[in-house]
C-alpha positions as CSV (number, residue, x, y, z in Angstrom):
1,M,0.0,0.0,0.0
2,I,2.7,2.5,1.0
3,N,4.8,1.5,-2.0
4,I,2.0,2.5,-4.4
5,F,1.6,5.8,-2.7
6,V,5.4,6.5,-3.0
7,A,5.4,5.5,-6.6
8,I,2.5,7.9,-7.4
9,L,4.4,10.7,-5.5
10,I,7.6,10.1,-7.4
11,S,6.0,9.9,-10.8
12,G,4.0,13.0,-10.0
13,S,7.1,15.0,-9.0
14,I,9.0,13.8,-12.1
15,S,6.2,14.9,-14.4
16,V,6.1,18.3,-12.6
17,G,9.8,18.6,-13.0
18,M,9.7,17.8,-16.7
19,T,6.9,20.3,-17.4
20,Y,8.9,22.9,-15.4
21,L,12.0,22.3,-17.4
22,L,10.0,22.3,-20.7
23,S,8.3,25.6,-19.8
24,R,11.6,27.2,-18.9
25,K,12.9,26.1,-22.3
26,E,9.8,27.4,-24.0
27,R,10.1,30.8,-22.2
28,K,13.7,31.1,-23.4
29,K,12.7,30.2,-26.9
30,Q,9.8,32.8,-26.9
31,K,12.2,35.4,-25.5
32,Q,14.6,34.7,-28.3
33,M,11.8,34.9,-30.9
34,R,10.6,38.2,-29.5
35,K,14.1,39.5,-29.7
36,E,14.5,38.4,-33.3
37,T,11.1,40.0,-34.2
38,L,12.2,43.3,-32.6
39,E,15.4,43.2,-34.6
40,K,13.4,42.7,-37.9
41,L,11.2,45.6,-37.0
42,Y,14.2,47.8,-36.2
43,I,15.7,46.9,-39.6
44,K,12.4,47.8,-41.3
45,Y,11.8,51.0,-39.2
46,P,15.1,52.4,-37.9
47,E,13.2,55.3,-36.2
48,L,11.7,52.8,-33.6
49,R,15.1,52.2,-32.1
50,R,15.7,55.9,-31.5
51,N,12.4,56.3,-29.8
52,E,12.9,53.4,-27.5
53,S,16.3,54.5,-26.1
């Protein structure tokens, strides 16, 4: 009985850890994509960069 409970706990924490790692990776990717999009916008409209700084 206790073993089943422990197994459920362990598998649950593993899945939570995996989703946490994945979400961190996704956030990093989205940040990178946002940066690249901004760079493209700056190339198209150079006046945007001056207004921001």
